[in-house]
Backbone bond lengths (Angstrom), bond angles and torsions (degrees), N, CA, C in turn:
res aa  C-N    CA-C-N  psi(-1)  N-CA   C-N-CA  omega(-1)  CA-C   N-CA-C  phi
1 M - - - 1.463 - - 1.525 108.97 -
2 N 1.363 117.48 123.27 1.446 119.34 179.06 1.527 110.57 -85.08
3 A 1.349 116.00 177.27 1.465 120.15 -173.61 1.524 111.96 -62.73
4 R 1.331 117.97 -38.71 1.467 119.75 -179.39 1.523 111.08 -66.64
5 E 1.330 116.69 -41.24 1.467 120.25 178.07 1.522 110.86 -64.37
6 E 1.344 115.97 -40.52 1.459 120.22 179.28 1.528 110.37 -66.20
7 F 1.338 116.11 -39.44 1.460 121.50 177.01 1.527 110.41 -59.05
8 G 1.337 116.55 -49.05 1.457 120.77 -179.73 1.512 112.66 -65.00
9 G 1.334 116.73 -40.41 1.459 120.25 178.99 1.511 112.33 -63.95
10 F 1.328 115.86 -38.09 1.460 118.74 178.58 1.528 110.97 -67.30
11 L 1.335 117.58 -40.59 1.463 120.36 177.83 1.528 110.89 -60.10
12 R 1.331 116.46 -42.98 1.471 119.46 -179.57 1.526 111.07 -63.21
13 A 1.339 116.00 -42.48 1.464 119.45 -179.82 1.526 111.14 -66.35
14 A 1.327 116.68 -41.02 1.467 119.99 179.64 1.523 111.17 -66.94
15 R 1.319 116.58 -37.88 1.476 120.11 178.00 1.530 110.28 -64.09
16 A 1.330 116.94 -41.39 1.459 121.27 -177.22 1.526 112.28 -66.35
17 R 1.316 117.00 -29.43 1.466 119.61 -176.75 1.530 112.67 -88.91
18 T 1.337 117.70 -9.49 1.463 121.38 -176.03 1.520 110.33 -88.33
19 A 1.315 116.83 111.41 1.472 121.84 -178.48 1.529 110.37 -75.27
20 P 1.325 118.51 128.33 1.472 120.98 179.55 1.522 113.28 -54.58
21 A 1.328 116.58 -33.94 1.462 120.31 -177.37 1.521 112.36 -64.93
22 T 1.341 117.46 -19.69 1.462 120.63 -178.06 1.518 112.20 -92.82
23 V 1.335 117.39 -1.34 1.465 121.66 -174.19 1.525 109.40 -111.48
24 S 1.312 116.15 126.34 1.459 120.57 176.48 1.526 109.24 -94.75
25 G 1.329 116.08 153.09 1.458 120.02 176.60 1.500 114.39 96.61
26 L 1.338 118.51 0.92 1.457 120.69 178.55 1.525 109.99 -78.86
27 R 1.318 116.45 135.77 1.454 120.20 173.77 1.517 108.53 -77.60
28 S 1.304 117.06 128.20 1.457 121.41 -178.26 1.520 110.56 -75.79
29 S 1.346 115.48 137.31 1.459 121.00 177.59 1.522 111.16 -87.45
30 G 1.338 116.37 -8.78 1.452 120.47 -178.16 1.509 113.74 86.19
31 A 1.342 117.24 -6.21 1.460 121.13 -178.84 1.522 110.01 -81.29
32 D 1.308 115.03 154.51 1.461 120.95 177.28 1.526 108.53 -66.52
33 P 1.368 119.47 121.98 1.466 121.64 -179.40 1.521 113.20 -54.83
34 R 1.349 116.69 -26.80 1.459 119.56 -178.39 1.520 111.77 -72.49
35 Q 1.355 116.88 -14.40 1.459 120.52 -178.44 1.533 112.69 -96.94
36 R 1.330 117.54 8.19 1.463 120.61 178.81 1.523 109.58 -63.00
37 R 1.326 115.58 134.62 1.466 120.51 179.52 1.527 111.98 -93.82
38 V 1.312 116.28 -14.78 1.460 121.38 -176.19 1.521 109.59 -103.03
39 K 1.308 116.27 130.69 1.456 120.88 174.13 1.523 108.59 -74.84
40 G 1.313 116.67 124.10 1.456 119.25 -178.20 1.512 111.69 84.44
41 L 1.331 115.49 -152.24 1.463 121.02 -179.05 1.518 111.51 -83.43
42 R 1.325 115.62 151.95 1.464 120.86 171.57 1.526 108.58 -82.92
43 R 1.334 115.80 159.70 1.460 119.31 177.96 1.522 112.01 -58.25
44 E 1.345 116.00 -42.71 1.461 118.50 -177.91 1.522 111.48 -65.48
45 E 1.339 117.67 -28.03 1.456 120.57 178.38 1.525 110.94 -72.63
46 V 1.331 116.43 -40.63 1.469 119.39 176.41 1.521 109.69 -63.94
47 A 1.326 117.24 -43.65 1.463 121.18 179.29 1.526 110.34 -59.30
48 Q 1.330 116.53 -43.76 1.466 121.48 178.89 1.525 110.69 -60.13
49 L 1.320 116.84 -48.07 1.461 120.93 -178.05 1.529 112.13 -67.82
50 A 1.327 116.69 -33.53 1.465 120.95 -177.54 1.525 112.90 -83.81
51 G 1.328 116.48 -13.18 1.461 119.78 179.60 1.512 113.80 77.04
52 V 1.350 116.50 31.26 1.464 120.75 176.35 1.516 108.25 -125.52
53 S 1.332 115.68 168.21 1.457 118.90 179.75 1.521 110.86 -74.42
54 F 1.323 115.83 156.84 1.456 121.24 177.55 1.525 110.38 -60.47
55 D 1.344 116.80 -41.57 1.461 120.69 -179.26 1.519 111.06 -63.09
56 Y 1.346 117.18 -42.62 1.464 120.09 -178.80 1.524 110.58 -65.28
57 Y 1.348 116.91 -44.26 1.463 118.17 -179.62 1.527 110.78 -65.09
58 T 1.330 116.76 -37.46 1.462 119.72 177.77 1.523 110.25 -59.63
59 R 1.332 116.76 -42.48 1.468 119.85 178.70 1.523 111.98 -66.84
60 L 1.340 117.49 -30.81 1.466 120.36 174.72 1.529 110.45 -61.65
61 E 1.315 116.34 -46.95 1.472 119.82 -179.68 1.514 112.32 -67.12
62 Q 1.315 116.48 -26.28 1.463 120.34 -179.70 1.516 112.51 -89.15
63 G 1.326 117.11 0.17 1.463 120.88 179.42 1.508 113.36 70.00
64 R 1.338 116.77 31.20 1.467 120.22 -176.20 1.525 112.62 -109.65
65 V 1.339 116.51 20.59 1.466 121.12 177.28 1.515 108.26 -120.02
66 G 1.322 116.42 132.42 1.454 120.64 179.18 1.513 111.13 -79.31
67 H 1.331 116.92 -95.87 1.460 120.72 179.74 1.527 110.30 -75.55
68 V 1.328 116.15 133.66 1.468 122.51 177.05 1.522 107.27 -117.92
69 S 1.318 116.61 124.47 1.465 120.54 -176.40 1.521 111.31 -68.44
70 D 1.349 115.36 158.69 1.464 120.39 177.48 1.519 111.16 -61.64
71 A 1.341 116.78 -36.80 1.467 120.32 -179.06 1.527 111.04 -63.75
72 V 1.338 116.60 -41.58 1.465 120.25 178.53 1.523 110.35 -66.97
73 L 1.333 116.65 -43.56 1.463 119.35 178.58 1.524 111.20 -59.04
74 R 1.327 116.69 -43.15 1.471 119.41 178.79 1.521 110.91 -63.84
75 G 1.338 116.70 -42.43 1.452 119.93 -179.37 1.522 112.21 -63.09
76 V 1.318 116.71 -44.22 1.462 120.91 179.78 1.531 110.30 -67.36
77 A 1.329 116.32 -42.49 1.468 120.30 179.85 1.526 110.82 -62.54
78 D 1.328 116.69 -40.46 1.467 119.80 177.63 1.528 110.59 -65.52
79 A 1.326 116.41 -42.26 1.464 120.22 -178.58 1.523 111.39 -62.41
80 L 1.333 116.15 -37.10 1.463 120.72 -177.02 1.529 112.72 -93.96
81 R 1.325 116.46 3.84 1.466 122.37 175.45 1.530 111.33 57.06
82 L 1.336 115.98 47.53 1.455 120.88 -178.77 1.520 110.59 -79.08
83 D 1.342 115.47 147.58 1.456 118.63 175.74 1.529 109.07 -84.68
84 E 1.340 116.31 179.67 1.461 120.16 -173.73 1.527 112.10 -63.44
85 A 1.327 117.34 -40.35 1.465 120.25 179.87 1.527 110.97 -64.13
86 E 1.325 116.92 -40.87 1.466 120.73 -179.93 1.525 110.87 -68.18
87 R 1.331 117.39 -36.38 1.465 120.64 176.76 1.527 110.28 -64.01
88 R 1.329 116.45 -43.06 1.460 119.87 178.42 1.526 110.97 -64.47
89 Y 1.314 115.45 -37.34 1.464 120.76 178.62 1.528 110.69 -61.29
90 L 1.323 117.77 -46.77 1.466 120.85 178.41 1.520 110.77 -62.93
91 R 1.316 116.69 -43.25 1.468 120.27 179.55 1.531 110.67 -62.40
92 D 1.321 116.37 -42.02 1.466 119.73 179.74 1.528 111.42 -64.63
93 L 1.325 117.06 -37.21 1.466 120.02 179.09 1.525 111.47 -63.71
94 T 1.330 117.14 -36.34 1.466 119.48 -179.65 1.519 111.66 -79.49
95 E 1.334 117.74 -29.09 1.456 120.70 -178.95 1.515 112.47 -90.86
96 G 1.335 117.13 -18.43 1.458 121.23 -174.81 1.507 114.78 -51.90
97 P 1.353 119.48 -49.60 1.455 119.48 -178.23 1.517 113.34 -57.86
98 R 1.350 118.49 -29.75 1.463 120.47 -179.58 1.521 111.25 -78.84
99 R 1.355 117.23 -18.19 1.459 120.34 -179.43 1.513 112.55 -105.04
100 R 1.336 116.63 -0.85 1.457 120.28 -171.51 1.528 113.36 -68.94
101 A 1.332 117.01 -20.68 1.464 119.19 -175.90 1.526 112.09 -63.47
102 G 1.330 117.75 -32.25 1.450 120.28 -177.83 1.509 112.03 -85.85
103 T 1.317 118.21 66.95 1.459 120.73 -177.95 1.518 110.89 -72.23
104 S 1.301 116.28 148.62 1.457 121.27 179.47 1.521 109.03 -108.44
105 P 1.327 117.85 143.63 1.458 120.26 179.52 1.517 111.12 -70.04
106 S 1.327 115.80 161.11 1.463 120.68 179.95 1.525 109.41 -84.43
107 R 1.326 116.41 59.82 1.461 121.19 -179.80 1.526 109.94 -84.85
108 R 1.320 115.42 155.56 1.449 119.85 -179.45 1.528 109.73 -76.56
109 E 1.305 116.06 130.32 1.459 122.35 -176.37 1.523 109.89 -85.40
110 R 1.317 115.96 153.68 1.462 121.48 179.59 1.528 109.35 -131.63
111 V 1.326 115.87 160.00 1.462 120.93 170.81 1.525 108.25 -104.76
112 R 1.307 115.46 154.05 1.458 119.77 176.90 1.526 110.08 -65.65
113 P 1.338 118.23 148.13 1.476 120.80 178.60 1.524 112.46 -55.78
114 T 1.334 117.64 -35.23 1.465 119.39 -179.41 1.527 111.41 -66.22
115 I 1.343 116.58 -34.92 1.472 120.16 177.72 1.516 109.76 -69.24
116 R 1.325 116.80 -41.80 1.469 119.85 178.71 1.526 110.92 -62.18
117 H 1.328 116.53 -41.44 1.469 119.68 178.29 1.528 110.51 -63.33
118 L 1.333 116.47 -38.38 1.461 119.97 178.79 1.525 110.94 -64.73
119 V 1.339 116.81 -41.98 1.466 120.88 178.37 1.532 110.16 -59.55
120 D 1.324 116.36 -45.15 1.462 120.15 -178.23 1.528 111.95 -68.50
121 A 1.333 116.41 -24.45 1.470 119.68 -177.56 1.525 112.17 -72.51
122 F 1.340 116.83 -23.93 1.462 120.20 176.82 1.533 108.51 -76.94
123 S 1.313 117.00 128.51 1.463 119.48 178.98 1.525 112.45 -123.48
124 D 1.337 117.71 -25.83 1.467 120.20 -176.27 1.515 113.06 -87.20
125 V 1.346 117.75 -15.24 1.462 121.71 -178.30 1.525 109.14 -127.95
126 S 1.337 114.60 163.31 1.460 121.43 177.50 1.524 108.50 -87.91
127 V 1.331 116.89 132.35 1.464 121.92 -179.61 1.527 109.56 -131.88
128 M 1.329 115.48 130.26 1.462 122.14 178.45 1.528 108.79 -137.86
129 V 1.319 116.92 131.85 1.463 121.47 176.15 1.522 108.28 -104.30
130 T 1.334 115.92 125.21 1.463 121.24 178.06 1.523 109.59 -115.11
131 G 1.343 114.32 155.55 1.458 119.58 -178.38 1.518 112.17 -132.87
132 R 1.316 116.53 -142.20 1.453 122.26 -176.26 1.522 110.99 -61.54
133 G 1.327 115.77 130.93 1.451 119.78 -179.58 1.509 113.68 68.69
134 M 1.343 117.22 12.25 1.469 124.00 -177.30 1.524 112.58 69.85
135 D 1.334 116.79 28.27 1.459 119.69 171.12 1.527 108.65 -61.64
136 V 1.330 116.62 139.24 1.458 121.50 177.17 1.522 107.72 -88.59
137 L 1.328 116.06 115.58 1.459 121.65 -172.90 1.519 113.09 -99.57
138 A 1.323 116.41 -25.68 1.465 120.13 178.91 1.523 108.59 -162.78
139 V 1.333 116.28 143.98 1.467 122.22 174.35 1.523 108.18 -141.66
140 N 1.328 115.76 152.70 1.455 117.52 168.57 1.531 108.54 -91.76
141 K 1.311 116.81 176.85 1.460 120.09 -173.85 1.531 112.21 -62.37
142 L 1.331 116.85 -37.09 1.465 119.57 -177.74 1.526 110.62 -68.44
143 A 1.330 118.19 -39.31 1.469 120.84 177.98 1.517 110.84 -64.83
144 A 1.339 116.30 -40.23 1.462 119.66 178.68 1.519 110.97 -63.50
145 E 1.327 117.95 -31.40 1.464 121.76 179.96 1.525 111.01 -77.57
146 I 1.328 117.71 -38.53 1.462 121.22 -177.61 1.520 111.35 -76.28
147 F 1.321 117.48 -43.41 1.463 122.21 -177.05 1.531 109.75 -101.44
148 F 1.308 116.77 -95.77 1.469 120.31 176.16 1.518 108.39 -152.89
149 D 1.326 114.97 159.92 1.462 120.84 -178.57 1.528 108.46 -96.14
150 P 1.336 118.86 107.16 1.463 119.78 -178.17 1.529 113.14 -62.78
151 A 1.311 116.53 -26.12 1.463 118.95 179.90 1.524 111.84 -65.73
152 A 1.340 116.77 -21.93 1.467 120.88 -179.54 1.526 111.78 -92.27
153 A 1.319 117.36 -1.18 1.468 121.20 -177.94 1.524 110.41 -106.49
154 P 1.342 117.49 153.71 1.467 119.63 173.62 1.522 110.17 -58.04
155 A 1.323 116.98 152.65 1.463 121.35 -174.59 1.522 112.56 -53.77
156 A 1.335 117.02 -42.44 1.468 120.64 -176.72 1.524 112.66 -69.98
157 E 1.351 117.23 -15.40 1.464 120.79 -177.04 1.524 112.94 -108.49
158 R 1.320 116.58 12.36 1.468 120.32 175.25 1.517 108.29 -83.65
159 N 1.282 114.82 66.33 1.462 121.94 -170.31 1.528 108.57 -145.65
160 L 1.329 117.09 131.77 1.457 120.58 -175.19 1.518 112.21 -66.60
161 A 1.336 117.56 -39.94 1.462 119.88 179.74 1.516 111.28 -69.81
162 V 1.327 117.49 -40.72 1.465 121.32 178.09 1.524 109.95 -62.11
163 W 1.328 116.57 -45.08 1.476 119.39 177.62 1.520 110.70 -61.30
164 T 1.325 116.77 -44.27 1.461 120.89 -176.35 1.519 112.11 -61.24
165 F 1.327 117.33 -41.94 1.459 120.51 -175.06 1.529 113.54 -90.88
166 L 1.307 118.20 -29.33 1.471 119.25 -171.17 1.524 115.00 -107.48
167 D 1.318 118.48 -17.44 1.466 120.28 179.99 1.534 108.89 -99.55
168 P 1.321 118.66 118.24 1.476 120.74 179.67 1.526 113.07 -55.88
169 A 1.330 117.00 -25.79 1.464 119.73 -179.41 1.524 111.46 -62.48
170 A 1.334 116.79 -30.09 1.466 119.93 -178.38 1.522 111.33 -64.40
171 R 1.314 116.92 -35.09 1.470 120.37 -179.75 1.523 111.21 -70.21
172 Q 1.327 116.12 -22.42 1.456 120.10 174.74 1.523 111.07 -83.19
173 R 1.320 116.59 -36.04 1.469 119.96 -178.22 1.527 111.83 -73.52
174 Y 1.346 117.51 -44.01 1.460 120.89 179.03 1.535 109.03 -84.98
175 V 1.325 117.54 110.46 1.463 119.97 178.84 1.523 110.25 -65.00
176 E 1.331 116.84 -37.94 1.473 121.87 177.20 1.528 108.95 -104.75
177 W 1.322 115.90 60.95 1.464 120.83 -172.63 1.530 112.15 -57.82
178 Q 1.311 118.12 -43.24 1.469 121.63 -175.95 1.528 110.91 -58.14
179 R 1.309 116.67 -46.27 1.462 120.69 -178.57 1.520 111.32 -66.23
180 I 1.313 116.73 -43.72 1.466 120.68 -179.74 1.524 110.27 -64.28
181 A 1.327 116.31 -44.43 1.462 120.73 -178.38 1.529 111.27 -63.19
182 Q 1.344 117.33 -42.34 1.461 119.92 178.79 1.525 110.55 -63.85
183 G 1.314 117.40 -36.04 1.459 120.36 176.49 1.514 112.20 -63.42
184 M 1.332 117.13 -36.27 1.459 120.13 178.02 1.520 111.29 -68.66
185 V 1.330 116.38 -35.93 1.469 119.88 175.66 1.523 109.62 -60.98
186 H 1.321 116.85 -44.76 1.456 120.57 178.90 1.526 110.83 -61.87
187 G 1.329 116.44 -40.77 1.450 119.91 178.66 1.523 112.62 -63.75
188 L 1.325 116.64 -42.37 1.460 120.29 176.83 1.525 111.44 -64.30
189 R 1.326 115.88 -36.77 1.459 119.45 179.10 1.533 110.94 -64.28
190 L 1.329 116.30 -40.02 1.452 120.05 176.57 1.519 111.25 -63.16
191 Q 1.319 116.97 -43.71 1.463 119.83 178.89 1.522 111.61 -64.01
192 A 1.321 116.86 -41.29 1.463 120.27 -179.08 1.522 111.41 -64.45
193 A 1.335 116.75 -39.65 1.461 120.20 179.56 1.519 111.30 -72.16
194 G 1.335 116.76 -37.08 1.456 120.24 -178.50 1.505 113.89 -79.51
195 N 1.337 117.46 -21.12 1.474 122.17 -178.85 1.526 108.81 -134.40
196 P 1.348 116.88 67.91 1.474 119.79 -171.86 1.520 114.76 -63.22
197 G 1.337 117.64 -18.24 1.452 119.21 -179.87 1.514 113.78 -102.16
198 D 1.317 118.04 9.53 1.456 121.08 -176.29 1.524 110.04 -79.78
199 A 1.315 115.94 112.24 1.467 120.87 -175.57 1.516 112.44 -68.12
200 R 1.342 117.70 -32.40 1.466 119.16 -178.77 1.523 110.70 -69.25
201 V 1.328 117.43 -42.91 1.457 120.44 177.45 1.528 109.71 -59.91
202 A 1.323 116.50 -45.52 1.470 121.05 179.65 1.528 111.08 -62.68
203 E 1.332 116.94 -37.36 1.463 121.54 -179.83 1.524 111.44 -64.86
204 V 1.340 116.66 -44.06 1.472 120.65 179.64 1.525 110.31 -63.40
205 I 1.334 116.78 -46.23 1.464 120.59 -179.64 1.523 110.48 -62.10
206 A 1.324 117.42 -43.11 1.465 121.01 -179.88 1.527 110.98 -63.08
207 T 1.332 116.52 -41.55 1.468 120.74 178.81 1.524 111.20 -61.26
208 L 1.321 115.97 -45.27 1.459 119.88 -177.98 1.522 111.77 -70.48
209 R 1.316 117.57 -36.98 1.472 119.71 177.53 1.527 110.81 -65.15
210 E 1.314 116.25 -33.13 1.466 119.99 -179.17 1.530 112.31 -77.45
211 R 1.334 117.02 -36.30 1.458 119.82 -168.55 1.531 114.88 -106.73
212 S 1.335 118.14 -10.06 1.461 119.51 -176.46 1.521 111.14 -128.34
213 A 1.321 116.06 116.47 1.468 120.56 176.06 1.527 110.36 -66.93
214 D 1.337 117.21 -36.34 1.462 120.29 178.65 1.522 110.59 -62.53
215 F 1.327 116.38 -41.63 1.464 119.25 179.41 1.524 110.35 -64.01
216 R 1.320 117.61 -41.82 1.467 120.02 -179.20 1.528 110.75 -60.47
217 V 1.327 116.94 -40.93 1.468 120.39 179.22 1.528 110.11 -65.43
218 M 1.318 116.99 -45.87 1.464 120.32 -178.47 1.528 111.75 -68.45
219 W 1.324 116.55 -37.50 1.469 120.43 -179.32 1.526 110.66 -65.65
220 A 1.321 117.36 -29.23 1.466 121.00 -178.98 1.521 112.21 -73.62
221 K 1.343 116.82 -14.62 1.466 119.92 178.95 1.521 109.32 -89.27
222 P 1.334 118.60 121.37 1.471 120.28 179.82 1.522 110.71 -61.77
223 G 1.321 115.32 144.24 1.455 119.20 176.94 1.511 111.51 159.31
224 A 1.313 116.04 148.28 1.459 121.83 177.84 1.514 108.28 -146.37
225 F 1.309 116.28 132.84 1.457 120.12 -176.00 1.516 108.33 -152.41
226 E 1.331 116.00 131.20 1.458 120.72 177.14 1.515 109.01 -103.74
227 C 1.297 116.20 117.02 1.463 120.91 -177.28 1.522 109.36 -92.72
228 T 1.314 117.22 110.29 1.461 121.92 175.41 1.525 111.93 -111.86
229 L 1.318 115.81 -15.23 1.457 121.00 179.02 1.528 108.44 -147.75
230 A 1.308 117.18 126.46 1.464 119.23 -177.04 1.521 110.16 -157.54
231 R 1.331 114.50 167.75 1.451 121.47 171.15 1.510 107.80 -123.07
232 M 1.300 116.76 141.75 1.452 120.73 178.87 1.524 109.84 -140.29
233 V 1.312 114.89 146.55 1.463 120.73 177.17 1.523 107.49 -102.56
234 M 1.322 115.82 121.58 1.452 121.63 -178.97 1.528 110.10 -107.72
235 R 1.310 115.28 159.58 1.462 121.61 177.01 1.533 107.89 -131.59
236 H 1.327 115.54 128.74 1.467 120.39 177.97 1.520 108.25 -124.48
237 P 1.320 118.17 136.93 1.477 119.64 -176.19 1.526 114.23 -60.09
238 A 1.330 116.87 -23.18 1.469 118.62 -176.82 1.523 113.37 -90.63
239 V 1.334 118.35 -25.54 1.470 119.45 -173.97 1.533 113.27 -128.18
240 G 1.320 118.32 -5.96 1.459 120.29 179.62 1.520 113.03 85.82
241 E 1.333 116.48 -150.01 1.464 121.52 -174.61 1.528 112.12 -93.03
242 F 1.342 114.85 146.80 1.469 120.23 177.29 1.530 107.80 -158.27
243 R 1.341 114.51 151.14 1.465 121.20 -176.55 1.530 110.48 -101.25
244 L 1.334 115.39 132.72 1.457 121.00 179.89 1.526 110.63 -118.47
245 D 1.325 115.64 146.58 1.458 122.01 169.54 1.524 107.32 -95.00
246 C 1.328 116.37 134.55 1.461 120.77 -179.21 1.516 110.22 -118.76
247 E 1.313 116.54 128.36 1.465 123.42 173.56 1.524 107.32 -120.80
248 A 1.335 116.44 131.05 1.457 121.24 179.07 1.526 108.93 -109.49
249 F 1.329 116.42 116.85 1.459 121.63 -178.08 1.532 109.89 -108.23
250 P 1.336 117.89 132.24 1.467 118.77 175.96 1.528 110.60 -66.14
251 V 1.325 116.26 138.19 1.462 120.68 177.16 1.525 108.35 -76.82
252 P 1.310 118.94 123.51 1.468 120.87 -178.22 1.529 111.64 -56.10
253 G 1.312 115.63 134.89 1.454 120.33 177.10 1.513 114.67 85.86
254 D 1.343 117.70 2.86 1.462 120.79 178.45 1.527 108.75 -134.09
255 A 1.333 115.98 134.25 1.469 120.24 -174.58 1.523 113.33 -78.54
256 V 1.329 118.51 -17.93 1.460 121.23 -172.91 1.524 113.23 -118.39
257 Q 1.319 118.06 -39.11 1.458 120.90 -173.10 1.525 112.04 -62.08
258 K 1.341 114.90 140.71 1.459 121.92 178.57 1.523 110.01 -133.36
259 M 1.316 114.49 141.64 1.458 120.64 174.08 1.523 107.38 -100.02
260 N 1.319 116.62 113.91 1.462 123.38 -177.13 1.521 109.26 -99.15
261 V 1.327 115.27 115.77 1.461 121.14 -177.39 1.523 108.60 -109.32
262 H 1.332 115.99 123.80 1.469 122.06 -179.90 1.522 108.67 -111.94
263 S 1.339 116.04 122.28 1.457 119.59 -174.98 1.528 110.32 -140.40
264 A 1.312 115.62 177.31 1.467 122.03 177.29 1.520 107.84 -140.82
265 P 1.327 118.10 147.83 1.467 120.51 178.71 1.525 111.58 -57.90
266 A 1.313 115.29 139.99 1.470 120.06 179.87 1.522 110.67 -57.68
267 G 1.304 115.87 132.96 1.453 121.24 177.69 1.510 115.39 83.07
268 S 1.333 117.58 -2.73 1.464 121.01 180.00 1.524 110.10 -79.08
269 P 1.343 117.34 163.48 1.467 119.45 175.47 1.526 112.07 -56.89
270 A 1.329 116.78 -37.93 1.463 119.84 179.57 1.523 110.99 -65.78
271 D 1.346 116.78 -36.40 1.460 120.31 177.28 1.522 109.81 -62.29
272 G 1.323 116.10 -37.91 1.464 119.88 177.04 1.524 111.52 -64.81
273 K 1.351 116.38 -37.42 1.467 119.64 178.60 1.533 110.56 -66.78
274 L 1.333 116.60 -38.37 1.466 119.56 177.45 1.526 110.70 -63.67
275 A 1.324 115.89 -38.76 1.468 119.52 177.92 1.529 110.49 -62.52
276 E 1.341 116.20 -39.88 1.462 119.80 177.25 1.526 111.03 -62.12
277 L 1.333 115.74 -41.96 1.459 119.33 -179.87 1.529 111.00 -66.78
278 R 1.327 116.59 -38.66 1.469 118.69 177.73 1.531 109.84 -62.86
279 G 1.329 116.24 -33.66 1.457 119.19 177.86 1.518 112.57 -64.68
280 L 1.326 116.53 -29.44 1.466 120.11 178.65 1.523 112.23 -71.59
281 L 1.347 116.10 -20.46 1.462 120.40 -174.86 1.516 113.04 -87.97
282 V 1.322 117.16 -11.01 1.475 120.87 -177.44 1.519 110.66 -71.69
C-alpha cells in the first residue's frame, strides 16, 4: 500500500467512525436519521464540513490527489474530528514522498550515556527507552523483569514490537495483549509516515508482516495513535497480575526516542507487587 492509498484508507475509516450526531454544522437532508445507509458520515457531508467539493473529497479518498494544501488538510481533519497524532499522520503521508529521498541506513541506534545513567538511577519504577521502529535501547532491572531483557535477545530482536508479536511470553505478560499490540501497530504506522526513508522502521515492519499473521491483520486496519499516557495490566509468574500506569516522555534532543516509565500509585496493590519484584532482583 503506497502513501496515497494509505491516506485514502485512513480517511474512509475515520469517516465511518464519526457519528453524525456528534458533528455540528451539518445541513439536514430531512431524512429520518435511523434510515441512514452509511455508517458514520457521508462523503458529501465531510466535503461540506471541510469546505471542499464533493468530487475533490472523493478523489482524496481514492488516492487520486497529489499535493494536498495545509488548508484542506485542516478542514478535513476538523470535519473528521482527528486528534493531534492523526493530523500529523495525515500531514506526514502527504509530505512523505517529498522527503523520501533522504533515506537513512539501518544502523543500530544508541542512547546517550547520560540517559542510560538516568534509566539505571530509577529503582522503584520500570523504565524503558525505545527508539526507531520501537527498538529497545535501554532498560532498568525492573523493566527487564516485567517485560523482557534485551541483553538476552539477539540484536535484531531487541525490539518491543518484535517481542510483543513474535515471543509467546508477551501474550502471557500482557493481560490485554490485543489492545497493546494494536497500539504498537499504530505507533509503527506513525513512525513510518513521519520517517518514510528510515530503513530500520521499514525493516521492523517487514519482519512483522512476514512472520506474524496477527500483525498483518492489524496493519491492514487504517489507524494512527500516539500513546503518551496509558494503563496496562501485566502478569508475572512470580506475583500474578497488576496494573501499571505508563507515561512516555520524549528524550530531549532526539526526535524519536522515548523514555517509558511504568509505575503504580503508592500503597496500591500494584505497588506491593512491584516491591515483590524488586525483592527478586536483590
